[in-house]
C-alpha positions as CSV (number, residue, x, y, z in Angstrom):
1,M,162.7,103.5,-173.8
2,D,162.9,99.6,-173.7
3,F,166.1,98.8,-171.9
4,I,167.1,95.6,-173.4
5,E,167.2,96.7,-176.9
6,P,168.0,100.2,-176.8
7,L,169.4,101.7,-180.7
8,L,173.1,101.7,-180.7
9,T,175.3,104.9,-181.0
10,T,178.7,104.1,-180.5
11,Y,181.5,101.2,-179.3
12,S,182.8,104.5,-176.9
13,P,185.1,103.2,-175.1
14,E,186.5,106.2,-174.1
15,F,183.7,106.2,-172.1
16,L,184.7,103.5,-169.8
17,K,187.6,104.7,-169.4
18,A,186.0,108.3,-168.2
19,I,183.5,106.4,-165.9
20,I,186.6,104.3,-164.4
21,D,188.8,107.4,-163.8
22,A,186.4,109.5,-162.4
23,H,185.8,106.5,-159.6
24,G,189.4,106.7,-159.1
25,G,190.9,105.0,-161.6
26,L,191.9,101.5,-162.5
27,T,194.9,101.6,-160.2
28,Q,193.7,102.7,-157.3
29,W,190.9,99.8,-157.3
30,Q,193.3,97.1,-157.8
31,K,195.3,98.0,-154.5
32,V,192.1,97.1,-152.8
33,K,191.1,93.6,-151.3
34,S,187.6,94.0,-150.0
35,I,185.1,97.2,-149.6
36,T,183.3,97.3,-146.4
37,I,179.9,99.1,-145.8
38,D,177.7,99.8,-143.0
39,M,173.9,100.9,-143.9
40,N,170.5,100.9,-143.1
41,F,168.2,98.9,-145.1
42,S,164.3,98.3,-145.8
43,G,161.8,98.3,-148.5
44,S,158.3,97.0,-149.7
45,L,159.7,93.9,-151.8
46,L,162.4,92.6,-148.5
47,S,159.1,92.9,-146.8
48,L,157.2,90.9,-148.8
49,K,160.0,88.4,-148.9
50,G,159.8,87.7,-145.1
51,Y,161.9,90.2,-144.1
52,P,160.1,93.4,-142.9
53,G,161.2,96.1,-141.2
54,H,164.5,98.5,-141.5
55,H,167.8,96.7,-141.5
56,R,171.3,97.8,-140.0
57,M,173.7,95.7,-142.2
58,T,177.2,95.3,-142.4
59,V,178.4,94.0,-145.7
60,T,181.8,93.3,-147.3
61,A,182.2,92.9,-150.5
62,E,185.3,91.0,-152.0
63,T,187.4,92.4,-155.4
64,S,188.8,89.5,-156.8
65,M,186.6,86.8,-156.4
66,Q,182.7,87.4,-156.3
67,R,182.4,86.9,-152.7
68,T,180.1,88.8,-150.1
69,V,179.4,88.4,-146.3
70,L,176.6,89.8,-144.9
71,D,176.1,90.7,-141.1
72,G,172.5,92.5,-139.6
73,L,170.0,90.6,-141.3
74,E,167.4,90.3,-138.5
75,G,169.7,91.4,-136.0
76,F,173.2,90.3,-136.0
77,Q,172.4,86.9,-135.0
78,Y,173.4,85.3,-138.6
79,R,176.0,85.8,-140.8
80,R,175.7,85.0,-144.6
81,I,178.0,84.3,-147.3
82,Y,177.9,84.3,-150.8
83,T,179.3,83.0,-153.4
84,P,177.7,82.0,-157.1
85,Q,178.1,78.4,-156.4
86,R,177.2,78.5,-152.9
87,T,175.8,80.5,-149.9
88,V,176.4,79.5,-146.6
89,V,174.4,80.7,-143.5
90,E,175.6,80.3,-139.7
91,R,174.5,81.5,-136.0
92,V,177.4,83.9,-134.7
93,E,176.8,82.4,-131.2
94,S,176.5,78.9,-131.7
95,P,177.8,75.9,-131.8
96,S,175.5,74.5,-134.6
97,L,176.8,74.0,-138.0
98,P,176.5,76.3,-140.8
99,E,174.0,75.3,-143.3
100,A,174.9,75.5,-146.6
101,R,173.2,75.4,-150.1
102,E,175.1,74.3,-153.3
103,S,173.9,75.8,-156.5
104,P,171.6,78.6,-154.9
105,R,170.0,80.0,-158.2
106,L,168.6,76.7,-159.0
107,S,165.8,77.3,-155.2
108,F,164.5,80.1,-157.2
109,A,162.5,78.1,-159.8
110,G,158.8,78.1,-160.2
111,H,159.5,81.6,-157.7
112,V,157.1,84.4,-158.7
113,R,157.0,87.9,-157.0
114,D,155.3,87.0,-153.6
115,S,157.3,83.8,-153.0
116,K,158.9,84.2,-149.4
117,W,162.8,83.7,-149.1
118,D,164.4,81.2,-146.9
119,H,167.7,82.1,-145.8
120,H,169.5,81.2,-148.7
121,H,167.5,82.8,-150.6
122,V,167.8,86.5,-149.3
123,S,172.0,85.2,-149.1
124,Y,172.2,84.6,-152.7
125,F,169.7,87.8,-153.9
126,L,171.9,90.1,-151.3
127,G,175.0,88.7,-152.0
128,Y,175.4,88.7,-155.7
129,S,173.6,91.9,-155.6
130,F,176.1,94.3,-153.5
131,W,179.0,92.6,-154.9
132,Y,178.3,94.0,-158.0
133,Y,177.1,97.0,-156.5
134,L,180.1,97.8,-154.8
135,N,182.7,96.9,-157.3
136,L,181.1,99.3,-160.0
137,P,182.2,100.2,-162.8
138,F,185.4,98.6,-162.0
139,C,184.0,95.2,-162.9
140,F,183.5,96.0,-166.3
141,T,187.0,95.7,-167.1
142,L,187.0,92.1,-166.0
143,P,187.2,89.4,-168.8
144,G,184.0,88.7,-170.7
145,F,182.0,91.8,-170.2
146,K,180.9,93.8,-172.9
147,T,180.0,97.3,-173.2
148,R,178.8,100.0,-175.2
149,E,177.0,103.5,-175.8
150,V,173.5,103.6,-176.4
151,D,170.9,106.6,-176.7
152,V,171.4,110.0,-174.6
153,H,168.7,109.9,-172.3
154,E,167.1,113.1,-170.6
155,E,165.7,113.0,-166.8
156,G,164.8,115.5,-164.6
157,G,166.2,118.6,-166.8
158,E,169.1,116.4,-167.3
159,E,171.4,114.6,-169.6
160,W,172.8,111.4,-169.0
161,R,174.8,109.2,-171.2
162,V,174.2,105.3,-171.3
163,L,176.4,102.2,-171.1
164,E,174.8,99.1,-172.3
165,V,176.8,95.9,-170.3
166,T,176.3,92.8,-171.3
167,F,177.5,90.3,-168.1
168,P,179.5,87.4,-168.9
169,D,177.7,84.0,-167.6
170,Y,180.2,83.1,-165.1
171,V,179.6,86.6,-163.2
172,A,175.7,86.3,-161.0
173,T,173.7,89.4,-161.7
174,H,170.1,90.5,-162.0
175,N,169.9,90.1,-165.6
176,P,172.6,90.1,-168.7
177,V,172.1,92.7,-170.1
178,Q,171.6,96.3,-167.9
179,L,171.9,99.7,-168.8
180,F,174.0,102.5,-166.4
181,Y,173.0,106.2,-166.7
182,Y,176.1,108.6,-166.5
183,D,175.8,112.4,-165.9
184,K,178.4,115.1,-167.2
185,D,181.0,114.2,-164.1
186,Y,180.7,110.6,-164.8
187,Q,178.4,109.7,-161.9
188,L,176.1,106.9,-161.7
189,R,172.8,108.2,-161.4
190,R,170.7,105.3,-162.4
191,M,170.5,101.4,-163.2
192,D,168.0,99.5,-165.1
193,Y,167.6,96.0,-165.1
194,K,165.3,92.8,-164.6
195,A,165.9,90.7,-161.4
196,Q,165.1,87.5,-162.9
197,V,165.3,85.6,-159.5
198,V,161.8,87.8,-158.2
199,S,160.7,88.8,-161.8
200,D,161.5,88.1,-165.4
201,V,158.7,90.7,-166.8
202,V,159.3,93.3,-164.3
203,V,161.4,96.5,-164.9
204,V,163.6,98.1,-161.6
205,K,164.8,101.6,-162.0
206,H,167.8,102.1,-159.3
207,Y,168.4,105.3,-158.8
208,C,171.7,106.3,-156.9
209,Y,172.6,109.4,-155.2
210,D,175.1,111.5,-153.1
211,H,178.3,110.1,-154.3
212,K,181.3,110.7,-152.4
213,T,185.0,109.4,-152.1
214,F,186.2,106.7,-149.7
215,S,190.5,106.2,-149.8
216,G,190.6,108.0,-153.3
217,L,187.2,105.9,-154.8
218,R,183.9,107.1,-155.2
219,F,181.1,105.4,-154.3
220,P,176.9,106.4,-154.3
221,T,176.3,106.6,-150.6
222,L,172.1,106.4,-150.7
223,R,170.4,104.2,-153.6
224,R,166.1,103.7,-154.1
225,V,165.1,100.9,-156.1
226,H,161.7,100.5,-157.7
227,S,160.0,99.2,-160.5
228,F,158.4,101.0,-164.0
229,S,155.1,100.3,-162.8
230,S,155.0,101.4,-159.4
231,C,155.9,104.0,-157.5
232,S,156.8,102.6,-154.0
233,T,160.0,101.6,-152.9
234,S,161.1,98.4,-153.4
235,F,164.7,98.6,-151.6
236,L,166.2,101.6,-149.8
237,I,169.7,101.3,-148.8
238,D,171.5,104.3,-147.1
239,I,175.2,103.8,-146.0
240,L,176.4,105.2,-142.8
241,N,180.0,104.5,-143.6
242,I,182.3,102.9,-146.7
243,R,185.7,101.2,-145.3
244,V,187.8,100.5,-148.3
245,N,190.3,97.3,-147.4
246,F,193.7,97.4,-148.7
247,K,195.8,94.2,-149.8
248,D,198.6,96.0,-148.0
249,D,196.7,96.7,-145.1
250,E,197.3,100.7,-145.6
251,P,194.9,101.8,-143.6
252,S,191.2,103.4,-145.1
253,Q,190.8,106.6,-145.3
254,E,187.0,107.4,-143.6
255,H,184.3,109.8,-144.4
256,P,182.6,111.5,-141.4
257,R,179.8,108.8,-140.6
258,L,176.9,109.6,-142.9
259,D,173.3,110.1,-141.7
260,Y,169.8,109.9,-144.2
261,T,167.1,109.6,-141.4
262,S,165.9,112.9,-142.2
263,V,166.3,112.5,-146.0
264,S,163.0,112.6,-148.1
265,L,163.4,111.3,-151.9
266,A,159.3,111.0,-152.5
């Protein structure tokens, strides 16, 4: 299936509403200030870009603006702050001034898959990725997003309904048009896209597993990303905990800590 030009079936606004409701509803989401996750993070692409091994990270994504704070890559000596217009890298225990890069996406010009990333490249990539991962599916209701339902997809003996989403220019993301696959319970099972800052020709399959509820909102807690052309895992994201940070400082209802050290998805 060509994820860029699938066959149109229907505009289907009720499909998006069902997805939103299944994830806790827009009213609950509008109470939220930010989402914080603790996770284990690794993968072949991360190693290729110069960040090998397993990383324990904490990521906070705001809901009212595109801003993400990342701690833990290369240990907790750096804090990385992402917005679409600017990335900032600061040493946590150092008097040195933070390093900033304006218009960070322009710095990927000329990159190929095996190009190494500096602090700002990885900050930008992870910043925009986790911003919209953690704001899904509610960000689809923001101004400028366009959605439509396309052909049903069959996989693993199941039928998944598919939402094609066109992102507005002001939202940094992997590429402008992406596919999102939902099961009968409207849980996100897969995403298809091209991570253009990595490669404009490699189509990625991004699978989501083990959905759980935190403070009334639904999230996948295990993600595995690989390309159509390779079985190797580009990224493995196993979320250990999620904290929903409310605007009125209502306490987050945390789920018991998760641990996927023994999970195999091969």
